[in-house]
BALOBA-1460 file (C-alpha; in Angstrom, 3 decimals):
// residues 394
<rec num="1" residu="m" x="0.149" y="0.674" z="0.345"/>
<rec num="2" residu="l" x="1.118" y="3.736" z="-0.933"/>
<rec num="3" residu="s" x="1.771" y="5.298" z="2.087"/>
<rec num="4" residu="e" x="-0.368" y="8.593" z="2.411"/>
<rec num="5" residu="q" x="2.114" y="11.232" z="1.710"/>
<rec num="6" residu="s" x="3.419" y="9.772" z="-1.089"/>
<rec num="7" residu="a" x="-0.110" y="9.343" z="-2.527"/>
<rec num="8" residu="a" x="-1.035" y="12.658" z="-2.173"/>
<rec num="9" residu="t" x="2.110" y="13.575" z="-4.162"/>
<rec num="10" residu="v" x="1.345" y="10.755" z="-6.618"/>
<rec num="11" residu="r" x="-1.851" y="12.237" z="-7.070"/>
<rec num="12" residu="a" x="-0.620" y="15.643" z="-7.646"/>
<rec num="13" residu="t" x="1.827" y="14.707" z="-10.308"/>
<rec num="14" residu="l" x="0.332" y="11.608" z="-11.814"/>
<rec num="15" residu="p" x="-0.659" y="14.216" z="-14.729"/>
<rec num="16" residu="v" x="2.669" y="15.724" z="-15.329"/>
<rec num="17" residu="v" x="4.276" y="12.124" z="-15.774"/>
<rec num="18" residu="g" x="1.476" y="10.659" z="-17.478"/>
<rec num="19" residu="a" x="1.688" y="13.412" z="-19.853"/>
<rec num="20" residu="a" x="5.714" y="12.682" z="-20.205"/>
<rec num="21" residu="i" x="5.905" y="8.969" z="-19.831"/>
<rec num="22" residu="g" x="6.121" y="8.340" z="-23.308"/>
<rec num="23" residu="e" x="9.344" y="10.040" z="-23.758"/>
<rec num="24" residu="i" x="10.402" y="9.261" z="-20.335"/>
<rec num="25" residu="t" x="10.621" y="5.427" z="-21.402"/>
<rec num="26" residu="e" x="11.792" y="6.525" z="-24.797"/>
<rec num="27" residu="r" x="14.599" y="8.207" z="-22.843"/>
<rec num="28" residu="f" x="14.808" y="5.434" z="-20.680"/>
<rec num="29" residu="y" x="15.382" y="2.544" z="-23.131"/>
<rec num="30" residu="a" x="18.171" y="4.974" z="-25.256"/>
<rec num="31" residu="g" x="20.086" y="4.837" z="-21.883"/>
<rec num="32" residu="l" x="19.735" y="1.004" z="-20.602"/>
<rec num="33" residu="f" x="20.347" y="-0.247" z="-24.141"/>
<rec num="34" residu="e" x="23.589" y="2.459" z="-23.987"/>
<rec num="35" residu="a" x="25.076" y="0.892" z="-20.839"/>
<rec num="36" residu="r" x="23.816" y="-3.014" z="-21.549"/>
<rec num="37" residu="p" x="23.282" y="-3.696" z="-25.223"/>
<rec num="38" residu="e" x="23.329" y="-7.019" z="-24.710"/>
<rec num="39" residu="l" x="19.998" y="-6.772" z="-23.381"/>
<rec num="40" residu="l" x="18.746" y="-5.353" z="-26.641"/>
<rec num="41" residu="r" x="20.478" y="-8.048" z="-28.355"/>
<rec num="42" residu="d" x="19.093" y="-11.095" z="-26.039"/>
<rec num="43" residu="l" x="16.181" y="-10.197" z="-24.055"/>
<rec num="44" residu="f" x="14.242" y="-7.202" z="-25.405"/>
<rec num="45" residu="n" x="12.089" y="-7.638" z="-28.735"/>
<rec num="46" residu="r" x="14.203" y="-5.766" z="-31.442"/>
<rec num="47" residu="g" x="10.786" y="-5.628" z="-33.510"/>
<rec num="48" residu="n" x="8.999" y="-4.058" z="-30.952"/>
<rec num="49" residu="q" x="11.676" y="-1.883" z="-29.805"/>
<rec num="50" residu="a" x="11.952" y="-0.185" z="-33.551"/>
<rec num="51" residu="a" x="7.961" y="-0.163" z="-33.583"/>
<rec num="52" residu="g" x="7.984" y="1.553" z="-30.309"/>
<rec num="53" residu="t" x="5.256" y="-0.662" z="-29.231"/>
<rec num="54" residu="q" x="7.204" y="-1.926" z="-25.696"/>
<rec num="55" residu="r" x="7.593" y="1.776" z="-24.839"/>
<rec num="56" residu="q" x="3.915" y="2.120" z="-25.300"/>
<rec num="57" residu="a" x="3.078" y="-1.060" z="-23.075"/>
<rec num="58" residu="l" x="5.544" y="0.111" z="-20.182"/>
<rec num="59" residu="a" x="3.855" y="3.325" z="-20.076"/>
<rec num="60" residu="g" x="0.659" y="2.457" z="-20.116"/>
<rec num="61" residu="s" x="1.742" y="-0.424" z="-16.832"/>
<rec num="62" residu="i" x="3.478" y="2.290" z="-15.161"/>
<rec num="63" residu="a" x="0.450" y="4.644" z="-15.228"/>
<rec num="64" residu="a" x="-2.104" y="2.678" z="-14.769"/>
<rec num="65" residu="f" x="-0.049" y="0.965" z="-11.726"/>
<rec num="66" residu="a" x="0.433" y="4.380" z="-10.094"/>
<rec num="67" residu="t" x="-3.424" y="5.561" z="-10.427"/>
<rec num="68" residu="h" x="-4.570" y="1.941" z="-9.265"/>
<rec num="69" residu="l" x="-2.740" y="3.288" z="-6.013"/>
<rec num="70" residu="v" x="-4.411" y="6.156" z="-5.720"/>
<rec num="71" residu="e" x="-7.605" y="5.412" z="-6.503"/>
<rec num="72" residu="r" x="-7.677" y="2.484" z="-5.056"/>
<rec num="73" residu="p" x="-5.436" y="2.655" z="-1.669"/>
<rec num="74" residu="g" x="-6.296" y="-0.772" z="-0.120"/>
<rec num="75" residu="g" x="-5.569" y="-3.293" z="-3.020"/>
<rec num="76" residu="r" x="-3.209" y="-3.464" z="-6.240"/>
<rec num="77" residu="p" x="-3.822" y="-4.229" z="-10.060"/>
<rec num="78" residu="d" x="-2.844" y="-8.286" z="-9.320"/>
<rec num="79" residu="a" x="-4.468" y="-9.192" z="-13.067"/>
<rec num="80" residu="m" x="-2.020" y="-6.638" z="-14.590"/>
<rec num="81" residu="l" x="0.845" y="-7.858" z="-12.633"/>
<rec num="82" residu="a" x="0.469" y="-11.457" z="-12.916"/>
<rec num="83" residu="r" x="0.182" y="-11.155" z="-17.123"/>
<rec num="84" residu="i" x="3.225" y="-8.970" z="-16.572"/>
<rec num="85" residu="a" x="5.082" y="-11.378" z="-14.106"/>
<rec num="86" residu="h" x="4.076" y="-14.394" z="-16.398"/>
<rec num="87" residu="k" x="6.068" y="-12.758" z="-19.678"/>
<rec num="88" residu="h" x="8.970" y="-12.075" z="-17.182"/>
<rec num="89" residu="a" x="9.067" y="-15.809" z="-15.557"/>
<rec num="90" residu="s" x="9.283" y="-17.154" z="-19.437"/>
<rec num="91" residu="l" x="12.093" y="-14.589" z="-20.393"/>
<rec num="92" residu="g" x="14.071" y="-15.600" z="-17.262"/>
<rec num="93" residu="v" x="13.781" y="-11.885" z="-15.984"/>
<rec num="94" residu="a" x="15.918" y="-12.048" z="-12.702"/>
<rec num="95" residu="p" x="15.439" y="-9.619" z="-9.459"/>
<rec num="96" residu="e" x="18.694" y="-7.689" z="-9.577"/>
<rec num="97" residu="q" x="17.281" y="-6.539" z="-13.347"/>
<rec num="98" residu="y" x="14.922" y="-4.583" z="-11.015"/>
<rec num="99" residu="a" x="17.795" y="-2.394" z="-9.738"/>
<rec num="100" residu="l" x="19.278" y="-1.926" z="-13.332"/>
<rec num="101" residu="v" x="15.621" y="-1.019" z="-14.839"/>
<rec num="102" residu="h" x="15.194" y="1.968" z="-11.407"/>
<rec num="103" residu="e" x="18.475" y="3.383" z="-12.105"/>
<rec num="104" residu="h" x="17.982" y="3.690" z="-15.944"/>
<rec num="105" residu="l" x="14.249" y="4.838" z="-15.318"/>
<rec num="106" residu="f" x="14.456" y="7.256" z="-12.493"/>
<rec num="107" residu="a" x="17.295" y="9.279" z="-14.794"/>
<rec num="108" residu="a" x="15.603" y="9.335" z="-17.374"/>
<rec num="109" residu="i" x="12.493" y="10.790" z="-15.585"/>
<rec num="110" residu="a" x="15.028" y="13.518" z="-13.964"/>
<rec num="111" residu="a" x="15.745" y="14.350" z="-17.201"/>
<rec num="112" residu="v" x="12.448" y="14.794" z="-19.011"/>
<rec num="113" residu="l" x="11.223" y="16.687" z="-15.872"/>
<rec num="114" residu="g" x="14.169" y="18.412" z="-14.633"/>
<rec num="115" residu="e" x="13.106" y="20.873" z="-11.352"/>
<rec num="116" residu="a" x="10.098" y="19.353" z="-11.072"/>
<rec num="117" residu="v" x="11.726" y="16.202" z="-9.974"/>
<rec num="118" residu="t" x="11.959" y="17.394" z="-5.922"/>
<rec num="119" residu="p" x="13.239" y="15.432" z="-3.413"/>
<rec num="120" residu="q" x="9.568" y="14.810" z="-2.326"/>
<rec num="121" residu="v" x="7.973" y="13.493" z="-5.683"/>
<rec num="122" residu="a" x="11.332" y="11.506" z="-6.109"/>
<rec num="123" residu="a" x="10.427" y="9.975" z="-3.126"/>
<rec num="124" residu="a" x="6.333" y="9.656" z="-3.984"/>
<rec num="125" residu="w" x="7.742" y="7.539" z="-7.280"/>
<rec num="126" residu="d" x="10.283" y="5.397" z="-6.081"/>
<rec num="127" residu="e" x="7.488" y="3.711" z="-3.473"/>
<rec num="128" residu="v" x="5.449" y="3.558" z="-6.562"/>
<rec num="129" residu="y" x="8.341" y="2.284" z="-8.575"/>
<rec num="130" residu="w" x="9.567" y="-0.595" z="-5.605"/>
<rec num="131" residu="l" x="6.007" y="-1.359" z="-4.646"/>
<rec num="132" residu="m" x="5.554" y="-2.686" z="-8.643"/>
<rec num="133" residu="a" x="9.103" y="-3.935" z="-8.351"/>
<rec num="134" residu="n" x="9.087" y="-6.194" z="-5.526"/>
<rec num="135" residu="a" x="5.247" y="-7.569" z="-6.355"/>
<rec num="136" residu="l" x="6.364" y="-9.113" z="-9.816"/>
<rec num="137" residu="i" x="9.670" y="-10.471" z="-7.864"/>
<rec num="138" residu="a" x="7.470" y="-12.641" z="-5.371"/>
<rec num="139" residu="i" x="5.064" y="-13.519" z="-8.478"/>
<rec num="140" residu="e" x="7.948" y="-14.361" z="-10.765"/>
<rec num="141" residu="k" x="9.884" y="-16.218" z="-7.649"/>
<rec num="142" residu="r" x="6.899" y="-18.475" z="-6.787"/>
<rec num="143" residu="l" x="6.710" y="-18.654" z="-11.048"/>
<rec num="144" residu="h" x="9.758" y="-20.621" z="-10.916"/>
<rec num="145" residu="e" x="9.182" y="-22.250" z="-8.324"/>
<rec num="146" residu="e" x="6.053" y="-24.106" z="-9.587"/>
<rec num="147" residu="s" x="7.647" y="-24.612" z="-12.837"/>
<rec num="148" residu="g" x="10.322" y="-26.518" z="-11.153"/>
<rec num="149" residu="g" x="12.825" y="-26.586" z="-14.635"/>
<rec num="150" residu="p" x="15.792" y="-24.569" z="-15.183"/>
<rec num="151" residu="v" x="15.022" y="-21.328" z="-17.343"/>
<rec num="152" residu="w" x="15.902" y="-22.588" z="-20.645"/>
<rec num="153" residu="r" x="15.578" y="-26.735" z="-22.135"/>
<rec num="154" residu="a" x="17.156" y="-27.691" z="-25.230"/>
<rec num="155" residu="w" x="13.960" y="-29.159" z="-27.584"/>
<rec num="156" residu="e" x="14.027" y="-30.927" z="-31.369"/>
<rec num="157" residu="v" x="11.961" y="-30.884" z="-34.003"/>
<rec num="158" residu="v" x="10.201" y="-33.788" z="-34.421"/>
<rec num="159" residu="e" x="7.769" y="-32.754" z="-37.095"/>
<rec num="160" residu="r" x="7.146" y="-29.406" z="-38.608"/>
<rec num="161" residu="v" x="3.335" y="-29.118" z="-40.441"/>
<rec num="162" residu="a" x="2.177" y="-25.991" z="-42.632"/>
<rec num="163" residu="e" x="-0.656" y="-24.967" z="-41.742"/>
<rec num="164" residu="t" x="-0.910" y="-22.238" z="-44.080"/>
<rec num="165" residu="a" x="0.871" y="-20.046" z="-46.545"/>
<rec num="166" residu="d" x="2.265" y="-17.914" z="-43.185"/>
<rec num="167" residu="v" x="1.551" y="-20.302" z="-40.133"/>
<rec num="168" residu="v" x="3.826" y="-23.618" z="-39.130"/>
<rec num="169" residu="t" x="2.989" y="-25.898" z="-36.891"/>
<rec num="170" residu="f" x="6.407" y="-27.675" z="-34.793"/>
<rec num="171" residu="r" x="6.253" y="-30.473" z="-32.307"/>
<rec num="172" residu="l" x="8.838" y="-30.853" z="-30.412"/>
<rec num="173" residu="r" x="10.590" y="-33.059" z="-27.541"/>
<rec num="174" residu="p" x="13.499" y="-32.534" z="-25.157"/>
<rec num="175" residu="v" x="16.647" y="-33.426" z="-25.871"/>
<rec num="176" residu="d" x="17.763" y="-34.853" z="-22.546"/>
<rec num="177" residu="g" x="14.885" y="-37.233" z="-22.987"/>
<rec num="178" residu="g" x="13.442" y="-36.507" z="-19.339"/>
<rec num="179" residu="p" x="9.454" y="-35.883" z="-18.401"/>
<rec num="180" residu="v" x="7.202" y="-33.186" z="-20.037"/>
<rec num="181" residu="r" x="5.765" y="-31.029" z="-17.709"/>
<rec num="182" residu="d" x="2.089" y="-30.962" z="-18.323"/>
<rec num="183" residu="f" x="0.667" y="-26.971" z="-19.130"/>
<rec num="184" residu="r" x="-2.506" y="-25.511" z="-18.496"/>
<rec num="185" residu="a" x="-4.822" y="-24.943" z="-21.995"/>
<rec num="186" residu="g" x="-4.039" y="-21.474" z="-23.015"/>
<rec num="187" residu="q" x="-0.530" y="-20.798" z="-21.834"/>
<rec num="188" residu="y" x="2.893" y="-20.379" z="-23.919"/>
<rec num="189" residu="v" x="6.153" y="-21.121" z="-24.097"/>
<rec num="190" residu="s" x="9.009" y="-18.624" z="-24.622"/>
<rec num="191" residu="v" x="11.518" y="-19.509" z="-27.478"/>
<rec num="192" residu="r" x="14.720" y="-18.484" z="-27.567"/>
<rec num="193" residu="a" x="16.473" y="-18.581" z="-31.089"/>
<rec num="194" residu="e" x="20.021" y="-17.512" z="-32.262"/>
<rec num="195" residu="l" x="19.846" y="-15.863" z="-35.357"/>
<rec num="196" residu="p" x="22.410" y="-15.087" z="-37.876"/>
<rec num="197" residu="d" x="23.924" y="-11.986" z="-36.654"/>
<rec num="198" residu="g" x="24.405" y="-13.962" z="-32.782"/>
<rec num="199" residu="a" x="21.749" y="-12.205" z="-31.709"/>
<rec num="200" residu="r" x="19.438" y="-14.868" z="-28.708"/>
<rec num="201" residu="q" x="16.093" y="-13.243" z="-29.347"/>
<rec num="202" residu="i" x="13.421" y="-14.615" z="-27.727"/>
<rec num="203" residu="r" x="9.392" y="-14.676" z="-28.582"/>
<rec num="204" residu="q" x="6.299" y="-16.306" z="-27.119"/>
<rec num="205" residu="y" x="4.188" y="-18.684" z="-28.589"/>
<rec num="206" residu="s" x="1.213" y="-20.574" z="-27.261"/>
<rec num="207" residu="l" x="0.898" y="-24.139" z="-27.118"/>
<rec num="208" residu="s" x="-1.512" y="-24.842" z="-29.506"/>
<rec num="209" residu="g" x="-1.484" y="-29.016" z="-28.934"/>
<rec num="210" residu="t" x="-3.350" y="-31.082" z="-26.202"/>
<rec num="211" residu="p" x="-2.223" y="-30.846" z="-22.857"/>
<rec num="212" residu="g" x="-0.731" y="-33.743" z="-21.431"/>
<rec num="213" residu="d" x="1.251" y="-34.330" z="-24.468"/>
<rec num="214" residu="t" x="4.710" y="-36.111" z="-24.172"/>
<rec num="215" residu="l" x="5.385" y="-33.291" z="-27.145"/>
<rec num="216" residu="r" x="5.025" y="-29.475" z="-26.935"/>
<rec num="217" residu="q" x="3.502" y="-27.971" z="-30.017"/>
<rec num="218" residu="i" x="4.031" y="-24.561" z="-31.214"/>
<rec num="219" residu="s" x="2.158" y="-22.757" z="-34.312"/>
<rec num="220" residu="v" x="3.973" y="-19.854" z="-35.628"/>
<rec num="221" residu="k" x="2.550" y="-17.095" z="-37.750"/>
<rec num="222" residu="r" x="5.230" y="-15.608" z="-40.088"/>
<rec num="223" residu="v" x="5.055" y="-11.545" z="-39.520"/>
<rec num="224" residu="p" x="5.638" y="-9.496" z="-42.590"/>
<rec num="225" residu="g" x="7.288" y="-6.374" z="-42.717"/>
<rec num="226" residu="g" x="5.740" y="-3.070" z="-43.802"/>
<rec num="227" residu="t" x="4.248" y="-0.402" z="-41.594"/>
<rec num="228" residu="t" x="5.895" y="-2.553" z="-38.907"/>
<rec num="229" residu="p" x="9.179" y="-4.482" z="-38.583"/>
<rec num="230" residu="e" x="9.473" y="-7.998" z="-39.941"/>
<rec num="231" residu="g" x="9.364" y="-10.556" z="-37.907"/>
<rec num="232" residu="e" x="12.687" y="-11.633" z="-36.724"/>
<rec num="233" residu="v" x="12.106" y="-14.683" z="-35.219"/>
<rec num="234" residu="s" x="8.827" y="-15.711" z="-36.988"/>
<rec num="235" residu="n" x="10.860" y="-15.725" z="-40.132"/>
<rec num="236" residu="h" x="13.883" y="-17.347" z="-38.977"/>
<rec num="237" residu="l" x="11.390" y="-20.227" z="-37.747"/>
<rec num="238" residu="h" x="9.588" y="-20.461" z="-40.913"/>
<rec num="239" residu="a" x="12.965" y="-20.055" z="-43.125"/>
<rec num="240" residu="r" x="15.593" y="-22.036" z="-40.999"/>
<rec num="241" residu="v" x="14.136" y="-24.476" z="-38.815"/>
<rec num="242" residu="t" x="13.241" y="-28.026" z="-39.878"/>
<rec num="243" residu="e" x="13.172" y="-32.077" z="-38.455"/>
<rec num="244" residu="g" x="16.152" y="-32.229" z="-36.425"/>
<rec num="245" residu="s" x="16.604" y="-28.340" z="-35.744"/>
<rec num="246" residu="v" x="17.486" y="-27.752" z="-31.708"/>
<rec num="247" residu="l" x="15.515" y="-25.054" z="-30.520"/>
<rec num="248" residu="e" x="15.780" y="-23.724" z="-26.442"/>
<rec num="249" residu="l" x="12.452" y="-23.693" z="-24.941"/>
<rec num="250" residu="s" x="11.271" y="-22.339" z="-21.863"/>
<rec num="251" residu="e" x="8.608" y="-23.852" z="-19.614"/>
<rec num="252" residu="p" x="5.232" y="-23.051" z="-19.828"/>
<rec num="253" residu="y" x="3.757" y="-19.672" z="-18.361"/>
<rec num="254" residu="g" x="0.364" y="-17.414" z="-18.430"/>
<rec num="255" residu="d" x="-2.360" y="-16.556" z="-17.041"/>
<rec num="256" residu="l" x="-4.950" y="-16.884" z="-19.524"/>
<rec num="257" residu="v" x="-5.571" y="-20.492" z="-18.468"/>
<rec num="258" residu="l" x="-9.118" y="-22.375" z="-19.106"/>
<rec num="259" residu="d" x="-11.317" y="-22.477" z="-15.834"/>
<rec num="260" residu="d" x="-13.824" y="-25.165" z="-17.302"/>
<rec num="261" residu="t" x="-16.075" y="-25.402" z="-14.381"/>
<rec num="262" residu="p" x="-18.080" y="-28.317" z="-15.323"/>
<rec num="263" residu="d" x="-21.432" y="-26.286" z="-15.499"/>
<rec num="264" residu="t" x="-19.967" y="-23.264" z="-16.771"/>
<rec num="265" residu="p" x="-21.014" y="-22.022" z="-20.111"/>
<rec num="266" residu="l" x="-17.863" y="-20.761" z="-21.679"/>
<rec num="267" residu="l" x="-17.628" y="-18.850" z="-25.201"/>
<rec num="268" residu="l" x="-14.290" y="-18.901" z="-26.690"/>
<rec num="269" residu="a" x="-13.346" y="-16.156" z="-29.132"/>
<rec num="270" residu="s" x="-10.335" y="-16.089" z="-31.600"/>
<rec num="271" residu="a" x="-9.502" y="-13.954" z="-34.807"/>
<rec num="272" residu="g" x="-6.075" y="-15.124" z="-36.765"/>
<rec num="273" residu="i" x="-3.492" y="-16.937" z="-35.173"/>
<rec num="274" residu="g" x="-5.243" y="-16.147" z="-31.613"/>
<rec num="275" residu="v" x="-6.703" y="-19.021" z="-32.827"/>
<rec num="276" residu="t" x="-3.290" y="-21.728" z="-31.027"/>
<rec num="277" residu="p" x="-4.621" y="-21.267" z="-27.849"/>
<rec num="278" residu="i" x="-8.044" y="-20.836" z="-28.636"/>
<rec num="279" residu="t" x="-7.274" y="-24.735" z="-30.145"/>
<rec num="280" residu="a" x="-5.577" y="-25.879" z="-26.838"/>
<rec num="281" residu="m" x="-8.607" y="-24.803" z="-24.921"/>
<rec num="282" residu="l" x="-10.772" y="-27.056" z="-27.115"/>
<rec num="283" residu="a" x="-8.727" y="-30.112" z="-26.934"/>
<rec num="284" residu="h" x="-8.622" y="-30.022" z="-23.137"/>
<rec num="285" residu="l" x="-12.567" y="-29.771" z="-23.291"/>
<rec num="286" residu="a" x="-12.802" y="-32.339" z="-25.625"/>
<rec num="287" residu="a" x="-10.394" y="-34.924" z="-23.626"/>
<rec num="288" residu="s" x="-12.346" y="-34.228" z="-20.066"/>
<rec num="289" residu="g" x="-15.518" y="-34.690" z="-21.390"/>
<rec num="290" residu="h" x="-16.717" y="-31.179" z="-21.050"/>
<rec num="291" residu="r" x="-21.073" y="-30.960" z="-21.282"/>
<rec num="292" residu="a" x="-21.786" y="-27.352" z="-20.631"/>
<rec num="293" residu="p" x="-22.858" y="-24.950" z="-23.762"/>
<rec num="294" residu="v" x="-19.544" y="-23.988" z="-25.454"/>
<rec num="295" residu="t" x="-19.959" y="-21.056" z="-28.027"/>
<rec num="296" residu="v" x="-17.148" y="-21.065" z="-30.484"/>
<rec num="297" residu="v" x="-16.211" y="-17.979" z="-32.441"/>
<rec num="298" residu="h" x="-13.195" y="-17.357" z="-35.135"/>
<rec num="299" residu="a" x="-12.751" y="-14.512" z="-37.642"/>
<rec num="300" residu="d" x="-10.189" y="-14.880" z="-40.247"/>
<rec num="301" residu="r" x="-9.324" y="-13.412" z="-43.909"/>
<rec num="302" residu="s" x="-10.490" y="-16.532" z="-45.564"/>
<rec num="303" residu="p" x="-10.992" y="-20.534" z="-44.896"/>
<rec num="304" residu="a" x="-7.194" y="-20.707" z="-46.150"/>
<rec num="305" residu="d" x="-6.197" y="-18.277" z="-43.789"/>
<rec num="306" residu="h" x="-7.623" y="-20.415" z="-41.095"/>
<rec num="307" residu="a" x="-4.661" y="-22.188" z="-39.094"/>
<rec num="308" residu="l" x="-5.276" y="-25.474" z="-37.180"/>
<rec num="309" residu="r" x="-8.988" y="-25.086" z="-38.675"/>
<rec num="310" residu="g" x="-9.197" y="-29.127" z="-38.582"/>
<rec num="311" residu="e" x="-8.481" y="-29.203" z="-35.085"/>
<rec num="312" residu="h" x="-10.317" y="-25.977" z="-34.358"/>
<rec num="313" residu="e" x="-13.404" y="-27.820" z="-35.796"/>
<rec num="314" residu="a" x="-12.812" y="-31.157" z="-34.784"/>
<rec num="315" residu="y" x="-12.581" y="-30.896" z="-30.977"/>
<rec num="316" residu="t" x="-15.396" y="-28.726" z="-30.789"/>
<rec num="317" residu="a" x="-17.900" y="-31.555" z="-32.846"/>
<rec num="318" residu="k" x="-16.688" y="-33.569" z="-30.021"/>
<rec num="319" residu="l" x="-18.814" y="-31.514" z="-27.100"/>
<rec num="320" residu="p" x="-21.845" y="-32.613" z="-26.851"/>
<rec num="321" residu="e" x="-23.233" y="-28.614" z="-26.809"/>
<rec num="322" residu="a" x="-21.146" y="-26.590" z="-28.603"/>
<rec num="323" residu="s" x="-22.104" y="-23.925" z="-31.437"/>
<rec num="324" residu="v" x="-19.558" y="-22.417" z="-33.670"/>
<rec num="325" residu="h" x="-19.846" y="-19.176" z="-35.977"/>
<rec num="326" residu="l" x="-17.273" y="-18.596" z="-38.028"/>
<rec num="327" residu="w" x="-16.523" y="-15.492" z="-40.381"/>
<rec num="328" residu="y" x="-14.196" y="-14.772" z="-43.183"/>
<rec num="329" residu="e" x="-13.415" y="-11.382" z="-44.725"/>
<rec num="330" residu="q" x="-13.110" y="-13.372" z="-48.092"/>
<rec num="331" residu="d" x="-14.714" y="-16.471" z="-49.651"/>
<rec num="332" residu="a" x="-16.878" y="-17.740" z="-47.175"/>
<rec num="333" residu="p" x="-18.343" y="-21.227" z="-47.735"/>
<rec num="334" residu="e" x="-21.806" y="-22.116" z="-46.804"/>
<rec num="335" residu="g" x="-22.685" y="-21.939" z="-43.386"/>
<rec num="336" residu="t" x="-20.217" y="-19.533" z="-42.192"/>
<rec num="337" residu="r" x="-20.431" y="-15.142" z="-42.693"/>
<rec num="338" residu="t" x="-18.620" y="-12.591" z="-45.118"/>
<rec num="339" residu="g" x="-17.242" y="-9.561" z="-43.062"/>
<rec num="340" residu="l" x="-15.759" y="-9.184" z="-39.491"/>
<rec num="341" residu="a" x="-17.227" y="-10.675" z="-36.416"/>
<rec num="342" residu="d" x="-20.417" y="-9.631" z="-34.832"/>
<rec num="343" residu="l" x="-22.010" y="-11.141" z="-32.130"/>
<rec num="344" residu="a" x="-25.059" y="-9.275" z="-32.630"/>
<rec num="345" residu="d" x="-26.571" y="-12.410" z="-33.500"/>
<rec num="346" residu="v" x="-25.161" y="-15.116" z="-31.574"/>
<rec num="347" residu="p" x="-26.791" y="-16.204" z="-28.377"/>
<rec num="348" residu="v" x="-24.628" y="-15.987" z="-24.937"/>
<rec num="349" residu="r" x="-26.490" y="-17.963" z="-22.327"/>
<rec num="350" residu="p" x="-26.215" y="-16.170" z="-19.009"/>
<rec num="351" residu="g" x="-23.277" y="-16.734" z="-16.648"/>
<rec num="352" residu="t" x="-20.739" y="-17.072" z="-19.079"/>
<rec num="353" residu="r" x="-17.435" y="-17.003" z="-18.782"/>
<rec num="354" residu="a" x="-15.081" y="-15.957" z="-21.495"/>
<rec num="355" residu="y" x="-11.671" y="-16.332" z="-22.828"/>
<rec num="356" residu="l" x="-10.827" y="-13.853" z="-26.122"/>
<rec num="357" residu="c" x="-7.559" y="-13.785" z="-28.186"/>
<rec num="358" residu="g" x="-7.118" y="-11.647" z="-31.593"/>
<rec num="359" residu="p" x="-5.898" y="-8.356" z="-32.937"/>
<rec num="360" residu="l" x="-6.535" y="-5.866" z="-29.853"/>
<rec num="361" residu="p" x="-9.754" y="-4.288" z="-32.629"/>
<rec num="362" residu="f" x="-11.236" y="-7.947" z="-32.053"/>
<rec num="363" residu="m" x="-10.918" y="-8.303" z="-28.385"/>
<rec num="364" residu="r" x="-11.804" y="-4.660" z="-27.204"/>
<rec num="365" residu="a" x="-15.181" y="-5.105" z="-30.041"/>
<rec num="366" residu="v" x="-16.358" y="-8.619" z="-28.979"/>
<rec num="367" residu="r" x="-15.948" y="-7.678" z="-25.151"/>
<rec num="368" residu="a" x="-18.143" y="-5.066" z="-25.601"/>
<rec num="369" residu="q" x="-20.648" y="-6.771" z="-27.406"/>
<rec num="370" residu="l" x="-20.323" y="-9.047" z="-24.641"/>
<rec num="371" residu="i" x="-20.675" y="-6.656" z="-21.588"/>
<rec num="372" residu="e" x="-23.963" y="-5.790" z="-23.788"/>
<rec num="373" residu="k" x="-25.232" y="-8.753" z="-24.137"/>
<rec num="374" residu="g" x="-25.032" y="-8.914" z="-19.731"/>
<rec num="375" residu="v" x="-21.247" y="-11.170" z="-19.456"/>
<rec num="376" residu="a" x="-19.859" y="-9.199" z="-16.119"/>
<rec num="377" residu="p" x="-16.249" y="-7.850" z="-16.908"/>
<rec num="378" residu="a" x="-14.575" y="-9.758" z="-14.742"/>
<rec num="379" residu="d" x="-15.659" y="-12.939" z="-16.406"/>
<rec num="380" residu="v" x="-13.971" y="-11.431" z="-20.250"/>
<rec num="381" residu="h" x="-10.616" y="-12.627" z="-20.309"/>
<rec num="382" residu="y" x="-8.075" y="-11.996" z="-22.611"/>
<rec num="383" residu="e" x="-4.337" y="-12.689" z="-24.134"/>
<rec num="384" residu="v" x="-2.513" y="-10.056" z="-26.467"/>
<rec num="385" residu="f" x="0.662" y="-11.416" z="-28.535"/>
<rec num="386" residu="g" x="3.293" y="-9.088" z="-27.885"/>
<rec num="387" residu="p" x="3.695" y="-5.891" z="-25.761"/>
<rec num="388" residu="d" x="0.085" y="-5.566" z="-24.322"/>
<rec num="389" residu="l" x="-0.960" y="-2.001" z="-26.022"/>
<rec num="390" residu="w" x="-5.003" y="-2.301" z="-24.135"/>
<rec num="391" residu="l" x="-3.142" y="-0.565" z="-21.000"/>
<rec num="392" residu="a" x="-1.795" y="2.104" z="-23.198"/>
<rec num="393" residu="a" x="-4.958" y="2.920" z="-24.343"/>
<rec num="394" residu="a" x="-6.619" y="2.839" z="-21.370"/>
């Protein structure tokens, strides 16, 4: 809990800090990478840095955390902290790195705000930072203990399947021949790949296979260049990783996990490559004999672009009370709809718990329609691929 004196100072300075937070985070990353270039090479996503999305996500999380502390003094934003902590744990972020971040973040704050950063202001925001950092350190420590394994483990590709023109599925087994830890439907692993320039870049990919399988399965969409940088790791995996290749994977992490209470109606909504965690959820529901109503929603460019379409439909067909609603922007076959997803005519049962994954505009639109239909906001869960810009736009 933020001290009373610091809360008053943060409340008074939040508009100023919030207005400058974009410039602050830009200076922060510049200073951090100048001092520690290996962090950009081997930890931070170079594409997100070039696009500026990581700066936006950091700014959004700091502003959201500080706002929560002053508006709700008795609590903290645990959902946001859990989402960040799972990402950090999968990346292998170490507790001592928080002191490094503190050093460069507060240097950036001083550089941007100048004389406005009085000792009292600095102390108040220092308290905000360490409340957030210590909470994350504690959660990440618990997550590492629960994972029970090393941060990185070598896995061999035993099968590569072309799902669509832009999506490839890789099935992997541990090189050491040891046991494969189970995962919860909806979780992801980090993949660390050595690129041609020697950088060891890390990306998260949802596990798209069935929980309990002795192999890991990830489905990777190639990210083309254009208005944003080309996906370094996705293109590397598509172009260079074949059967017999070895990748480093983390243990499973992620807080968008299926809570399949037997009598709770579920709605699983995805768009594009957001189908990957949803497919794992459907696999789990089919394997566990889930009998409550399940509404499946998916939107894509075309049936040919619908990755894992066979599994998506097969698992759904095994559920005794499931309905499927598909939208394709082009080439929509009979029984599906043309255009973007629109839940206006989709029945939603009372008490539904919803899980969303896909581009932010899709998830925002679906969430708004679900709430209009009476779904409690607390029952709408989502997963963002990449930096969480939902917070930055809040």
